[in-house]
C-alpha positions as CSV (number, residue, x, y, z in Angstrom):
1,X,126.1,74.0,87.0
2,X,124.8,76.2,89.8
3,X,122.7,79.7,88.9
4,X,121.2,81.9,91.3
5,X,118.4,84.7,90.9
6,X,116.1,87.0,92.7
7,X,112.8,86.7,91.7
8,X,111.6,90.7,93.2
9,X,108.0,90.7,94.3
10,X,105.9,93.3,95.8
11,X,106.0,91.0,99.4
12,X,109.6,89.6,99.1
13,X,112.9,89.0,97.2
14,X,113.5,85.8,97.0
15,X,116.6,83.4,96.0
16,X,116.6,80.6,94.6
17,X,118.7,78.5,92.8
18,X,119.0,76.6,89.7
19,X,121.2,73.3,89.6
20,X,122.6,71.4,86.8
21,X,121.0,71.4,83.4
22,X,118.7,74.6,82.5
23,X,114.7,74.0,82.6
24,X,113.8,72.4,79.4
25,X,117.6,70.7,78.7
26,X,116.3,67.4,80.5
27,X,113.9,65.0,79.5
28,X,112.5,65.3,83.1
29,X,110.5,68.1,84.6
30,X,112.2,70.2,86.6
31,X,112.7,68.9,90.6
32,X,112.0,71.3,92.9
33,X,113.3,70.6,96.6
34,X,111.6,72.8,99.2
35,X,111.8,73.2,103.3
36,X,111.0,75.4,106.2
37,X,112.8,77.0,108.0
38,X,115.2,75.2,106.5
39,X,116.8,76.9,103.9
40,X,118.3,75.8,100.2
41,X,121.8,74.7,101.7
42,X,120.1,72.3,103.4
43,X,119.1,70.7,100.1
44,X,122.5,70.1,98.9
45,X,123.2,66.7,99.3
46,X,120.5,65.7,97.4
47,X,120.8,67.8,94.7
48,X,123.9,66.8,93.5
49,X,122.4,63.6,93.4
50,X,120.1,64.7,90.6
51,X,122.5,66.4,88.1
52,X,121.2,64.9,85.1
53,X,118.0,67.2,85.8
54,X,117.1,70.4,86.8
55,X,116.5,71.2,90.5
56,X,115.5,74.1,91.9
57,X,116.1,75.0,95.7
58,X,115.3,78.7,97.8
59,X,115.1,80.4,100.4
60,X,111.9,80.9,101.9
61,X,110.4,84.2,102.5
62,X,112.4,86.3,105.7
63,X,115.2,83.1,105.7
64,X,118.4,83.4,104.5
65,X,119.1,85.2,101.3
66,X,115.3,85.7,100.7
67,X,114.2,89.4,102.2
68,X,110.7,90.0,103.1
69,X,109.1,93.7,102.2
70,X,105.5,92.8,103.7
71,X,106.5,94.1,107.7
72,X,105.7,90.6,109.1
73,X,107.7,87.7,110.8
74,X,105.7,85.3,110.8
75,X,105.6,82.3,108.5
76,X,102.0,80.8,107.4
77,X,102.0,77.6,104.6
78,X,100.2,79.9,102.3
79,X,102.4,82.5,101.5
80,X,104.9,80.6,101.0
81,X,103.0,78.7,98.5
82,X,102.4,81.9,96.9
83,X,106.3,82.7,97.0
84,X,106.9,78.9,95.4
85,X,104.2,79.5,93.0
86,X,105.9,82.8,92.0
87,X,109.1,80.5,91.0
88,X,107.5,78.2,89.4
89,X,105.9,80.6,86.9
90,X,109.7,82.1,87.1
91,X,111.0,78.9,85.7
92,X,108.4,77.6,83.5
93,X,106.7,75.0,85.4
94,X,105.1,72.4,86.2
95,X,107.8,70.6,88.5
96,X,108.1,67.9,90.0
97,X,108.6,68.5,94.3
98,X,110.1,66.6,96.9
99,X,109.0,69.0,99.6
100,X,110.0,68.6,103.5
101,X,108.9,69.0,107.3
102,X,107.6,72.4,107.0
103,X,108.3,72.9,103.4
104,X,106.3,69.8,103.2
105,X,103.0,71.5,104.7
106,X,103.8,74.3,102.5
107,X,103.7,72.0,99.6
108,X,100.4,70.7,100.8
109,X,99.2,74.4,100.5
110,X,100.4,74.8,97.1
111,X,98.8,71.9,95.7
112,X,95.3,73.0,97.3
113,X,96.2,77.0,95.5
114,X,97.6,75.6,92.4
115,X,97.2,71.9,91.2
116,X,98.7,72.6,88.0
117,X,102.3,73.6,89.4
118,X,103.2,69.9,90.2
119,X,102.8,66.7,88.9
120,X,104.3,64.3,91.6
121,X,104.8,65.8,95.1
122,X,106.6,63.6,97.5
123,X,106.0,65.5,101.1
124,X,108.1,64.1,103.5
125,X,107.0,64.0,107.5
126,X,104.8,67.0,107.4
127,X,104.6,68.0,110.8
128,X,100.8,68.8,110.7
129,X,100.2,68.5,114.4
130,X,96.5,69.1,114.4
131,X,95.8,65.7,113.1
132,X,97.4,63.9,116.3
133,X,94.9,61.8,118.1
134,X,97.1,63.8,120.8
135,X,96.7,67.2,119.1
136,X,96.1,68.9,122.3
137,X,99.3,67.4,124.5
138,X,101.0,67.7,121.0
139,X,100.2,71.9,121.2
140,X,101.4,71.6,124.8
141,X,104.5,70.3,124.2
142,X,105.1,72.5,121.3
143,X,104.4,75.3,123.7
144,X,106.9,74.1,126.0
145,X,109.6,74.6,123.5
146,X,108.7,78.1,123.2
147,X,108.3,78.8,126.6
148,X,111.9,77.1,127.5
149,X,113.3,79.1,124.1
150,X,111.5,82.4,125.6
151,X,113.0,82.0,129.3
152,X,116.5,80.9,129.0
153,X,117.5,81.0,125.4
154,X,118.4,79.1,122.1
155,X,120.5,76.0,123.6
156,X,117.4,75.6,126.0
157,X,115.1,76.0,123.2
158,X,116.3,73.7,121.1
159,X,117.1,71.4,123.8
160,X,113.5,71.1,124.6
161,X,112.7,70.7,120.6
162,X,114.9,67.8,120.6
163,X,113.3,66.2,122.8
164,X,109.9,67.0,121.9
165,X,110.8,65.4,118.0
166,X,112.7,62.6,119.4
167,X,110.0,61.0,121.8
168,X,108.1,57.9,120.4
169,X,104.4,58.0,120.8
170,X,102.0,60.2,122.2
171,X,102.5,62.7,124.1
172,X,101.4,61.7,128.0
173,X,102.0,62.5,131.2
174,X,105.3,60.8,131.6
175,X,106.2,62.9,128.9
176,X,105.5,66.1,130.9
177,X,106.8,64.9,134.0
178,X,110.1,64.8,132.7
179,X,113.0,67.3,134.1
180,X,113.9,69.8,131.3
181,X,116.2,68.6,129.3
182,X,120.1,69.9,129.7
183,X,121.5,71.6,126.3
184,X,124.7,70.7,127.2
185,X,123.9,66.6,126.8
186,X,123.0,67.8,123.3
187,X,126.2,70.1,122.9
188,X,124.3,72.4,122.9
189,X,126.1,76.1,124.8
190,X,123.8,77.2,127.7
191,X,124.3,80.7,127.7
192,X,121.7,82.8,126.2
193,X,122.6,84.9,123.4
194,X,119.5,87.1,124.2
195,X,118.0,86.6,120.7
196,X,114.6,85.2,120.0
197,X,113.5,85.3,116.3
198,X,114.6,81.6,115.9
199,X,111.5,80.4,113.5
200,X,111.9,77.3,115.0
201,X,111.6,78.1,118.7
202,X,109.5,80.9,118.5
203,X,106.1,80.9,117.9
204,X,106.8,82.3,114.6
205,X,106.4,79.0,112.2
206,X,103.2,77.9,114.7
207,X,101.0,78.4,111.6
208,X,103.0,75.8,109.7
209,X,103.2,72.9,112.8
210,X,99.4,74.1,112.9
211,X,98.3,73.6,109.3
212,X,95.0,71.3,108.4
213,X,95.2,70.1,105.2
214,X,92.4,70.6,102.6
215,X,92.4,67.0,101.9
216,X,89.3,67.9,99.7
217,X,91.1,70.0,97.3
218,X,94.0,67.4,97.2
219,X,92.4,64.5,96.3
220,X,90.6,66.6,93.2
221,X,93.9,67.6,92.2
222,X,95.9,66.0,89.2
223,X,99.1,66.2,91.0
224,X,100.4,62.8,92.1
225,X,100.9,63.3,96.2
226,X,102.7,61.0,98.4
227,X,102.6,61.2,102.0
228,X,107.0,60.1,102.8
229,X,108.0,58.7,106.3
230,X,111.4,57.7,107.4
231,X,112.0,54.5,108.3
232,X,114.1,55.3,111.4
233,X,111.3,58.0,112.3
234,X,109.0,55.2,113.5
235,X,106.4,56.7,116.7
236,X,108.3,59.9,116.1
237,X,105.8,63.0,116.0
238,X,106.4,64.1,112.3
239,X,106.2,60.1,111.7
240,X,102.4,59.5,113.3
241,X,101.5,63.1,111.6
242,X,102.3,61.8,108.2
243,X,100.9,58.3,108.7
244,X,97.3,60.2,109.3
245,X,98.0,62.5,106.5
246,X,98.7,59.7,104.6
247,X,95.2,57.8,105.6
248,X,93.5,61.1,105.1
249,X,94.2,60.9,101.2
250,X,93.6,57.5,100.9
251,X,97.1,55.8,101.0
252,X,100.0,54.2,103.1
253,X,103.1,56.3,104.1
254,X,105.6,56.1,101.4
255,X,109.2,54.8,103.2
256,X,112.5,56.2,102.6
257,X,115.3,55.5,103.9
258,X,117.0,57.3,107.5
259,X,115.0,59.8,109.5
260,X,113.6,63.3,109.4
261,X,116.6,64.6,107.8
262,X,117.6,61.4,106.1
263,X,118.9,63.7,102.4
264,X,121.3,65.9,104.4
265,X,124.9,64.8,104.9
266,X,128.1,67.7,106.2
267,X,127.1,70.5,108.6
268,X,123.1,70.2,107.9
269,X,122.9,66.6,109.3
270,X,123.6,62.8,109.4
271,X,121.5,61.5,106.9
272,X,121.6,58.7,104.2
273,X,121.9,60.8,101.1
274,X,123.1,58.1,98.7
275,X,120.1,55.6,99.5
276,X,117.8,58.2,100.1
277,X,118.7,59.8,96.3
278,X,117.7,56.5,95.0
279,X,114.6,56.0,96.4
280,X,113.2,59.4,95.2
281,X,114.6,58.3,91.8
282,X,112.3,55.0,92.2
283,X,109.3,56.8,93.7
284,X,109.2,60.0,90.7
285,X,109.8,57.2,87.9
286,X,106.9,55.5,88.9
287,X,104.8,58.1,87.6
């Protein structure tokens, strides 16, 4: 069973879903799954594989069903962490958490600010560009995605984003010497619909990929923090940022099946959700 709730705060109306047994009816802590800019629907396949425990998913502020009232358009980890904390309080936390991509960045900000909210955090492939040895080049590659989007629209921007995130290794002169990728090669539209508000391709989420975690605060928190990476992601930018982040929290990356979207299926991606869920269970049960 899934129930949908709206948590009204001064700065936004936050939509979140409670799947499975109600909090307190399971022997396990609730499992909160978060992403950014991905909305709750992207976790459907993974949530279905945890029907024995309460699973919480949500739409980040200003995305999907969550309406923002703060007059802003940018997305920052600290703001999103405040929202996630409010939902955890509403469901009577603490929780275990699986956080992916930009959501993994939010989760690190959450544990920094509210260290008692989360017992075990699995932060899956956080795109923390400033941690890279080639950070300057990575930020240049990010800027080129925005430039493609601003000049030619969504298809061109998404093609540039795919090229950036699928590149293996550091961003060398060879990367920047490539011709602009053709949207048609990825099955993307070439026509420009005129919109420029995509949180992934504009600069609205640059505070997410530009975030620097507070590693001393993470080390001091009672939360068990694990940095995870997909086995098929080796060499990509989010695998590389995860490896550095894991080293800075004094561990090796926790390896998961598949790739950056390995927990998805259907319209949200082509991962391996069965294997991914089994691995996540193993990691949570080791707590």
